[in-house]
C-alpha positions in Angstrom: -1.1 31.4 -28.7 -4.6 32.9 -29.1 -7.2 31.5 -26.8 -9.3 30.0 -29.7 -6.3 28.1 -31.0 -5.5 26.8 -27.5 -9.1 25.5 -27.1 -9.1 23.9 -30.6 -5.8 22.1 -29.9 -7.0 20.9 -26.6 -10.2 19.5 -28.0 -8.5 17.7 -30.9 -5.0 16.4 -30.3 -4.6 17.8 -26.7 -6.1 14.6 -25.2 -6.2 12.0 -28.0 -2.4 11.8 -28.8 -1.4 11.6 -25.1 -4.1 9.0 -24.4 -2.9 6.8 -27.3 0.7 7.1 -26.0 -0.2 6.1 -22.5 -2.5 3.2 -23.6 0.2 1.8 -25.8 2.9 2.3 -23.2 0.8 0.7 -20.5 0.6 -2.6 -22.5 4.4 -2.5 -22.9 5.1 -1.7 -19.3 2.9 -4.5 -18.0 3.9 -7.1 -20.7 3.0 -9.9 -21.0 -0.2 -9.1 -19.0 -2.2 -8.1 -22.1 -1.3 -11.4 -23.8 -2.5 -13.5 -20.9 -5.3 -11.2 -19.5 -7.8 -14.0 -19.4 -5.8 -16.7 -17.7 -2.9 -15.4 -15.6 -2.2 -13.2 -12.6 0.7 -10.8 -12.3 3.4 -11.7 -9.8 5.8 -14.6 -9.1 3.3 -16.6 -7.1 0.1 -16.5 -5.0 0.0 -13.8 -2.3 -1.5 -10.4 -2.1 -2.3 -10.5 -5.8 -4.9 -13.3 -5.2 -6.2 -11.4 -2.1 -6.8 -8.5 -4.4 -8.6 -10.9 -6.8 -11.0 -11.9 -4.0 -12.3 -8.3 -3.8 -13.7 -8.6 -7.3 -15.5 -11.8 -6.5 -16.8 -10.4 -3.2 -18.3 -7.3 -4.9 -20.1 -9.5 -7.5 -21.4 -11.6 -4.6 -22.7 -8.6 -2.7 -24.4 -7.0 -5.7 -26.2 -10.4 -6.4 -27.3 -10.6 -2.8 -29.9 -8.6 -0.9 -28.5 -9.4 2.6 -24.7 -8.8 2.2 -22.8 -5.6 2.8 -19.5 -5.0 1.0 -17.6 -3.6 4.1 -18.6 -6.4 6.4 -18.3 -10.2 5.7 -18.7 -13.6 7.2 -17.5 -15.3 4.1 -14.0 -14.9 5.5 -13.0 -15.8 9.1 -16.2 -17.8 9.5 -18.0 -18.0 11.9 -16.9 -14.8 13.5 -16.7 -12.5 10.4 -14.6 -9.4 9.9 -14.9 -5.8 8.9 -13.4 -4.8 5.6 -13.3 -1.1 6.3 -9.5 -1.1 6.8 -9.0 -3.8 4.2 -7.4 -3.1 0.9 -10.8 -3.7 -0.6 -10.3 -1.5 -3.8 -14.1 -1.0 -3.8 -14.2 1.3 -6.8 -12.1 -1.1 -9.0 -14.1 -4.1 -7.8 -17.4 -2.2 -8.5 -16.2 -1.5 -12.1 -15.2 -5.2 -12.4 -18.6 -6.3 -11.2 -20.6 -3.9 -13.5 -18.9 -2.6 -16.6 -16.8 -5.8 -16.8 -19.4 -8.2 -15.4 -19.3 -10.5 -18.5 -15.6 -11.1 -18.0 -14.0 -13.4 -15.4 -12.6 -11.9 -12.3 -9.1 -12.6 -13.5 -9.8 -10.8 -16.8 -11.5 -7.9 -15.0 -8.6 -7.4 -12.7 -6.0 -7.5 -15.5 -7.9 -5.1 -17.7 -8.2 -2.6 -14.9 -4.5 -2.9 -14.1 -3.6 -2.0 -17.7 -6.2 0.7 -17.7 -4.9 2.1 -14.4 -1.4 2.3 -15.9 -2.7 4.3 -18.8 -4.8 6.5 -16.6 -1.8 7.2 -14.3 0.1 8.6 -17.2 -2.8 10.6 -18.6 -3.8 12.2 -15.3 -0.1 13.1 -14.7 -0.1 14.6 -18.2 -3.2 16.8 -17.3 -1.5 18.0 -14.1 1.8 18.9 -15.8 -0.1 20.5 -18.7 -2.1 22.7 -16.2 1.2 23.8 -14.7 3.1 24.4 -18.0 0.8 24.5 -21.0 3.6 22.7 -22.8 2.2 19.6 -24.5 5.4 17.6 -25.2 6.9 18.3 -21.8 3.7 17.2 -20.2 3.6 14.0 -22.2 7.1 13.2 -21.0 6.0 14.0 -17.4 3.0 11.6 -17.8 5.3 8.9 -19.2 7.8 9.4 -16.3 5.0 8.9 -13.8 3.3 6.0 -15.6 6.6 4.0 -16.1 8.1 4.8 -12.7 9.6 1.7 -10.8 7.1 2.4 -8.0 4.3 0.8 -10.1 6.6 -2.0 -11.3 7.3 -2.8 -7.7 3.6 -3.0 -6.7 2.7 -5.0 -9.9 3.9 -7.9 -7.8 0.6 -7.9 -5.9 -0.4 -4.6 -4.5 -2.8 -3.8 -7.3 -4.7 -1.3 -5.2 -1.5 0.9 -5.3 -1.3 0.6 -9.1 -4.5 2.7 -9.4 -2.7 6.0 -8.5 -4.4 8.1 -11.1 -6.6 9.7 -8.5 -3.6 11.5 -7.0 -2.7 13.6 -10.1 -6.3 13.9 -11.1 -7.2 15.3 -7.7 -4.3 17.7 -7.7 -5.3 18.9 -11.2 -9.0 19.5 -10.3 -8.2 21.0 -6.9 -5.7 23.4 -8.3 -7.9 24.3 -11.2 -10.8 25.1 -8.7 -8.4 27.4 -6.7 -7.0 29.2 -9.8 -10.4 29.7 -11.4 -12.5 30.0 -8.2 -14.7 27.4 -9.8 -17.3 25.6 -7.6 -17.8 23.1 -10.5 -14.1 22.2 -10.4 -14.3 22.0 -6.6 -17.1 19.5 -6.8 -15.1 17.6 -9.4 -12.1 17.6 -7.0 -14.4 16.3 -4.2 -15.7 13.5 -6.4 -12.2 12.6 -7.4 -11.2 12.5 -3.7 -14.1 10.1 -3.2 -12.8 7.9 -6.0 -9.4 7.9 -4.2 -11.0 6.9 -0.9 -12.7 3.9 -2.5 -9.4 2.9 -4.2 -6.8 2.9 -1.5 -6.5 4.0 2.1 -2.9 5.4 1.7 -3.8 7.5 -1.2 -6.7 9.3 0.5 -4.3 10.2 3.3 -1.7 11.4 0.8 -4.4 13.5 -1.0 -5.4 15.2 2.2 -1.8 16.0 3.1 -1.3 17.2 -0.5 -4.2 19.5 0.0 -2.5 21.1 3.0 0.8 21.4 1.1 -0.8 23.1 -2.0 -2.7 25.5 0.2 0.4 26.2 2.3 2.6 27.0 -0.7 -0.2 29.1 -2.2 -0.8 31.2 0.9 2.7 31.5 2.3 6.0 32.7 1.1 8.6 30.8 3.1 12.3 31.7 3.0 15.2 30.4 5.0 17.9 32.9 5.8 21.2 32.4 7.6 22.2 35.0 10.2 25.7 36.0 11.1 27.7 33.4 13.0 27.9 33.8 16.8 31.1 34.1 18.8 32.3 30.7 20.1 31.3 30.4 23.8 32.1 28.1 26.7 28.8 26.3 26.0 29.9 25.5 22.5 33.1 24.1 23.9 31.1 21.9 26.3 28.8 20.7 23.5 31.8 19.9 21.3 33.5 17.9 24.1 30.2 16.0 24.8 29.9 15.2 21.0 33.5 13.9 21.0 32.9 11.7 24.0 29.7 10.3 22.4 31.6 9.6 19.2 34.3 7.8 21.2 31.7 5.7 23.0 30.0 4.8 19.8 33.3 3.8 18.2 34.0 1.5 21.2 30.6 -0.2 20.9 31.1 -0.6 17.1 34.5 -2.3 17.6 33.7 -4.4 20.6 30.0 -5.2 20.0 29.1 -3.4 23.3 27.8 -4.9 26.4 25.8 -4.2 29.6 26.6 -1.7 32.4 25.1 -2.2 35.9 24.3 0.6 38.3 22.9 -1.0 41.4 19.5 -2.4 40.5 19.7 -0.8 37.1 21.2 -2.6 34.1 21.8 -0.7 30.8 22.4 -2.7 27.6 24.4 -1.1 24.8 24.9 -3.4 21.8 24.0 -1.4 18.7 25.1 2.1 19.5 21.9 3.5 17.8 20.9 5.5 20.9 24.4 7.0 21.0 24.2 7.9 17.4 20.8 9.7 18.0 22.4 11.6 20.9 25.3 12.6 18.6 22.8 14.0 16.0 21.0 16.0 18.6 24.2 17.6 19.9 25.4 18.2 16.4 22.2 19.9 15.3 22.3 22.1 18.4 25.8 23.1 17.6 24.9 23.9 13.9 21.9 25.9 15.0 24.0 27.9 17.4 26.6 28.5 14.7 24.4 29.7 11.9 21.1 30.5 13.5 18.8 30.0 10.5 15.8 32.2 10.4 12.5 31.2 8.7 10.8 34.1 7.1 7.1 33.3 6.6 5.0 35.9 4.9 1.3 35.5 3.9 0.4 36.1 0.3 -2.4 38.7 0.3 -5.9 38.1 -1.1 -6.2 34.3 -1.6 -6.8 32.6 1.7 -10.5 33.5 2.1 -11.6 32.5 -1.4 -9.5 29.3 -1.2 -11.1 28.3 2.1 -14.5 28.5 0.4 -13.3 26.4 -2.5 -11.7 23.9 -0.1 -15.0 23.7 1.9 -16.9 22.8 -1.2 -14.3 20.0 -2.0 -14.6 18.6 1.5 -18.4 18.8 1.5 -18.6 16.8 -1.7 -16.0 14.4 -0.4 -18.0 13.9 2.9 -21.2 13.2 1.0 -19.5 10.5 -1.1 -17.5 9.1 1.8 -20.6 8.7 4.1 -21.1 4.9 3.5 -17.5 4.0 4.3 -17.4 6.5 7.2 -20.6 5.0 8.7 -19.1 1.4 8.3 -15.9 2.7 9.9 -17.7 4.1 12.9 -19.6 0.8 13.4 -16.3 -1.1 13.3 -14.8 1.4 15.8 -17.7 0.9 18.2 -17.3 -2.9 18.0 -13.6 -2.5 18.9 -12.4 -3.6 15.4 -10.3 -0.6 14.6 -6.8 -1.9 14.3 -3.5 -0.1 14.0 0.1 -1.4 14.4 1.7 -0.8 17.8 5.5 -0.2 17.5 8.3 1.8 19.0 10.7 4.0 17.1 13.3 1.3 16.8 10.8 -1.3 15.5 8.9 1.0 13.2 8.6 0.0 9.5 11.7 1.2 7.7 11.5 3.8 5.0 13.5 4.4 1.8 17.2 3.9 2.0 18.9 7.1 0.8 21.6 5.0 -1.0 18.9 3.4 -3.2 18.6 6.6 -5.1 21.9 5.7 -6.8 21.4 2.0 -7.3 19.2 1.8 -10.5 15.9 0.2 -11.4 15.5 -2.9 -9.3 13.1 -4.5 -11.7 15.0 -3.9 -14.9 15.2 -7.1 -17.0 19.0 -6.8 -17.5 20.5 -5.4 -14.3 17.5 -5.5 -12.0 18.7 -8.8 -10.2 22.0 -7.1 -9.3 20.2 -4.1 -7.9 17.9 -6.3 -5.9 20.9 -8.1 -4.5 22.2 -4.8 -3.2 18.7 -4.1 -1.7 18.9 -7.5 0.1 22.4 -6.9 1.4 21.2 -3.5 2.8 18.1 -5.2 4.3 15.8 -3.0 2.2 12.6 -4.1 0.5 12.8 -3.5 -3.2 9.0 -3.5 -3.4 8.3 -1.1 -0.5 11.3 1.2 -0.9 11.9 1.7 -4.6 13.3 5.2 -5.2 15.1 5.2 -8.6 14.3 8.4 -10.4 16.2 7.6 -13.7 19.4 8.9 -15.2 17.9 11.0 -18.1 15.3 12.9 -16.0 17.8 13.7 -13.3 20.3 14.9 -15.9 17.7 17.2 -17.4 16.8 18.7 -14.0 20.4 19.3 -13.1 21.5 20.7 -16.4 18.5 23.0 -16.8 18.3 24.0 -13.1 18.9 27.7 -13.8 15.9 27.7 -16.2 13.3 26.1 -14.0 14.4 27.0 -10.5 12.4 30.3 -10.5 9.3 28.8 -12.0 6.4 29.1 -9.4 4.9 25.7 -10.4 8.3 24.0 -10.2 9.0 25.6 -6.8 5.6 24.5 -5.5 6.0 20.9 -6.6 9.6 20.8 -5.5 8.3 21.7 -2.0 5.6 19.0 -2.2 8.2 16.5 -3.3 10.5 17.3 -0.4 7.6 16.9 2.1 6.8 13.5 0.9 10.4 12.5 0.5 10.9 13.2 4.1 7.9 11.1 4.8 9.2 8.3 2.6 12.6 8.2 4.4 10.7 6.8 7.4 11.3 7.1 11.1 15.1 7.3 10.9 17.6 8.0 8.2 19.2 4.9 6.6 22.1 5.1 4.1 23.3 1.9 2.3 21.8 -0.2 5.1 23.4 1.8 7.8 21.1 3.3 10.4 22.5 6.7 11.1 20.4 7.2 14.2 19.0 10.5 12.8 15.3 10.6 13.8 13.0 11.8 11.0 9.6 13.6 11.4 7.9 10.4 10.3 8.6 8.9 13.7 5.7 11.1 15.0 3.1 9.9 12.5 2.2 6.8 14.6 0.7 9.2 17.2 -1.6 10.8 14.6 -5.0 9.1 14.4 -6.0 7.7 11.0 -2.6 8.7 9.5 -0.9 6.1 11.7 -2.5 3.3 9.6 -0.6 4.5 6.5 2.3 2.7 8.2 4.6 1.9 5.2 6.7 5.1 4.7 8.2 4.1 1.3 4.7 4.3 -0.3 4.9 8.1 0.0 7.4 7.9 -2.9 4.4 7.9 -5.3 3.9 11.6 -4.6 7.7 12.2 -5.0 7.5 10.6 -8.5 4.4 12.8 -9.2 6.2 15.9 -8.1 9.3 15.1 -10.1 7.1 14.6 -13.2 5.7 18.1 -12.9 9.1 19.7 -12.2 10.5 17.8 -15.3 7.8 19.3 -17.4 8.7 22.8 -16.2 12.4 22.1 -16.9 11.6 21.0 -20.5 9.4 24.1 -21.0 11.9 26.5 -19.6 14.9 25.2 -21.4 15.8 24.9 -25.0 15.0 21.2 -24.8 11.3 22.1 -25.2 12.1 23.4 -28.7 14.0 20.4 -29.9 11.6 17.5 -30.7 14.4 15.1 -31.6 15.9 15.4 -28.1 12.5 15.0 -26.6 12.0 11.7 -28.4 15.5 10.6 -27.3 14.7 11.5 -23.7 11.4 9.5 -23.9 13.2 6.5 -25.3 15.9 6.7 -22.6 13.2 7.0 -20.0 11.4 3.9 -21.1 14.6 1.8 -21.4 15.7 2.9 -17.9 12.3 2.2 -16.3 11.5 -1.0 -18.2 10.4 -4.0 -16.2 9.1 -6.3 -18.9 8.6 -9.2 -19.2 6.9 -9.3 -15.8 6.5 -12.6 -14.0 3.0 -14.2 -14.1 1.4 -17.4 -13.0 -1.7 -19.3 -13.8 -4.4 -20.0 -11.3 -5.7 -23.5 -12.0 -8.7 -24.7 -10.1 -8.6 -28.3 -8.9 -11.7 -30.3 -9.9 -12.5 -31.0 -6.3 -13.7 -27.4 -5.9 -16.2 -27.8 -8.6 -17.6 -30.8 -6.7 -17.7 -28.6 -3.6 -19.6 -26.0 -5.5 -22.4 -28.5 -6.3 -22.9 -29.5 -2.7 -25.4 -27.8 -0.3 -24.5 -24.6 1.4 -22.1 -24.7 4.4 -18.8 -23.3 5.6 -15.4 -24.7 4.5 -12.2 -25.3 6.4 -9.0 -25.4 4.4 -6.3 -27.5 6.1 -3.7 -26.3 6.8 -5.7 -23.4 8.3 -4.3 -19.9 8.4 -5.4 -16.4 9.4 -3.4 -13.5 8.1 -3.4 -9.7 8.0 -0.9 -7.0 7.0 1.0 -7.4 10.3 1.6 -11.2 10.3 -0.1 -14.6 10.3 -1.0 -17.6 12.4 -1.1 -21.1 11.0 -0.5 -21.5 7.3 -2.6 -19.8 4.6 -2.6 -20.7 1.0 -3.8 -17.6 -0.8 -5.1 -19.6 -3.7 -7.9 -20.8 -1.5 -9.3 -17.2 -1.7 -9.6 -17.7 -5.4 -11.1 -21.2 -5.0 -13.8 -19.6 -2.9 -15.0 -17.8 -6.0 -15.6 -21.2 -7.6 -17.4 -23.0 -4.7 -19.1 -19.8 -3.3 -19.1 -20.9 0.3 -18.0 -19.2 3.5 -14.4 -19.8 4.4 -12.9 -20.5 7.8 -9.8 -18.3 8.2 -8.5 -16.1 5.4 -6.8 -12.7 4.9 -7.7 -9.2 5.7 -5.4 -6.2 5.8 -6.3 -5.3 9.4 -7.4 -8.2 11.7 -8.7 -7.4 15.2 -6.7 -9.2 17.9 -10.0 -10.4 19.4 -10.6 -12.4 16.3 -7.3 -14.2 16.6 -8.0 -14.9 20.3 -11.4 -16.4 19.3 -9.9 -18.7 16.8 -7.2 -19.9 19.2 -9.8 -20.7 21.9 -12.4 -22.3 19.7 -12.7 -26.1 19.5 -11.4 -27.6 16.3 -10.1 -24.3 15.0 -7.6 -23.8 17.8 -6.0 -27.2 17.4 -6.0 -26.8 13.6 -4.2 -23.5 13.9 -1.5 -25.0 16.1 -1.0 -28.0 13.9 -0.9 -25.8 10.8 1.8 -23.8 12.5 3.9 -26.9 12.9 3.2 -27.3 16.6 2.1 -30.6 18.2 -0.9 -31.1 20.4 -0.6 -32.1 24.0 -1.2 -35.8 24.8 -4.9 -36.5 25.0 -6.0 -33.2 23.5 -7.0 -34.8 20.2 -9.5 -37.1 21.9 -10.8 -34.2 24.0 -11.3 -32.1 20.9 -13.0 -35.0 19.0 -15.6 -35.2 21.7 -16.7 -31.6 21.1 -15.9 -31.3 17.4 -19.3 -32.6 16.1 -21.2 -30.2 18.2 -19.0 -27.2 17.3 -19.0 -27.9 13.6 -22.7 -28.5 13.5 -23.6 -25.4 15.6 -21.7 -23.2 13.3 -22.6 -24.9 10.0 -19.1 -25.9 9.1 -19.9 -28.8 6.8 -16.8 -29.3 4.6 -13.0 -29.8 5.2 -10.5 -29.7 2.3 -7.2 -31.3 3.3 -4.1 -30.3 1.3 -1.9 -33.4 1.8 1.0 -31.8 0.0 1.2 -29.0 2.6 -0.2 -30.6 5.8 2.0 -32.3 8.3 1.5 -35.9 9.3 0.0 -34.8 12.6 -2.4 -32.4 10.9 -3.6 -35.1 8.4 -4.2 -37.5 11.3 -6.2 -34.9 13.2 -8.4 -34.1 10.2 -9.1 -37.7 9.4 -10.1 -38.4 13.1 -12.7 -35.7 13.0 -16.4 -36.8 12.4 -16.2 -36.6 8.7 -16.6 -38.7 5.5 -14.2 -38.6 2.6 -16.1 -38.1 -0.6 -13.3 -37.2 -3.1 -9.5 -37.3 -3.5 -7.6 -35.7 -6.4 -4.7 -33.3 -7.1 -3.1 -33.7 -3.7 -6.4 -32.7 -1.9 -9.1 -34.6 0.0 -12.7 -33.4 0.4 -14.5 -34.4 3.6 -18.1 -33.8 4.5 -18.8 -33.3 8.2 -21.2 -36.0 9.5 -24.4 -34.7 11.3 -24.2 -34.5 15.1 -24.8 -37.8 16.8 -27.6 -38.0 19.5 -25.0 -38.4 22.2 -24.6 -36.0 25.2 -24.2 -32.5 23.9 -20.6 -31.1 24.3 -20.2 -27.9 26.2 -19.8 -24.8 24.0 -19.9 -22.2 26.7 -17.9 -19.1 26.1 -18.4 -19.1 22.4 -20.8 -16.6 20.9 -24.0 -17.6 19.1 -24.0 -16.7 15.5 -27.0 -16.0 13.2 -28.0 -18.6 10.6 -25.9 -18.7 7.4 -27.4 -16.4 4.7 -29.0 -18.1 1.7 -26.8 -18.4 -1.3 -27.9 -15.9 -4.0 
């Protein structure tokens, strides 16, 4: 096609037709979200979806205030406050919701951006596939594959930050364009896109940086794996085979009998699962296979690209560093204060990855057979939300049947390699098949030792890059085969794809605000305790947190004792447990009972503590609170001012002129900022 014709097509229908396709399909894939965008939240109930909604309110509050900072708040976990640097803050989406969509409610703003993100996911994947193939129809199907993938249906349950994955294909598109054209302008665009990814989701910026290394590696290096002639069987091979047989026999005994413990003097070895034996078997087997075939890795550098690519990459990273400076500065401040948090685990307790058997199960969110698939996930002990891996029947059939056509395409090979890298990551620390832990350790087991990367702790989320890679390979397969010349078959393929990946109608629920919170909004400023009281992060919780209270805070606008943040410093939990009033409330909210006399002792210090830290209101949820918790709250120095909808609103009485209680050991906090 002549260059003038290509440009004309790109300017007219090259973007408009795909964009219309992805906008319309996004409404269908998220249905009935568009029909209830002003009143309902996606998901079966309150959870991370409401925590995501809080981000939109917090951004609006910060922009309206001259004293607040978005990445640090005392409006949660009052009176101590918490850093939001490692929180799933979705700063970019929240900023759009607070500016472009400022006239809409936070519920409407969030829902509009979810639908918009779906459409942009497809369009950005279309751009990436088009840049690799220059085949419009194949690229549109690639975008539809990525947009409708079950990965997004899974996280539509509440992880809305992960829905906005458009930055990944857009960054790959701009970065590869910068490399191919040696364009500094495209490099700056790639850096700006990477900044947008950073302010959207922590996982995705880590994936983007790893993707950068993969693209450069496949561009610079020609990697081939060649087998060498098999070696003669030696005595060492015999010893290894005998050792492998003995390990297999030992594992079989443990599997049949359930194992037990063996004592050697003061040493006691417990063998109950046989997982360590399986790992040893894999090690011996891999050594035997290596000695048998001796694979050789041939790595050759492609001439003439590395130096220019390094300059382009430097421009990308420089633009990224400039845009990332505010978040990096906030992260360094949090690190200096000891608030950097990462999960500590060992290889057997690490978060599980994708089950290899789930690639054959089907779409776990399909309206017809999804429940059956999810039942299989549950039997295998696999999370359907965090480990979805279904790639679709029709796309896999196309890739298999047309493999001879696309297997030599450079773009297909490059993205096939990218997909394999992230698939290995997604499989987690050890290989699992149909719920069975094989004991084969995967490279992902080492990621917890890599600073920064370790906080991207859920391996299954790397499947988003696998879906992206498959979408590009699918476009190359359509272009390379006769399928690209048969529009009827392409329409049929697109229809089969949408039917297979369908998840509509998606569950939704309404967030109704009890009238009591509107009364609370009219009262003078002061912090609020929600009882039961809970503190929660991505690793666990203490007490009992009703996530709806995060939304109710957007109504009353007052600081909240407790709350949710993705990464909570352990010192914060300790401070809550040791604090008067808050410690007993946490224990009672967890279902524990207070020791005899402790209620009276706490009541003696409660007035001073509550007054010193400007905690002026308590909302008691009588439907969720235990009898002991209700009694404790009613014995505090408070006055009941309203009761409705299963909740009671108490105002803390001013401190009496009695002897001041001792508050030693608790930090002094600055005065509460004025309400904007």
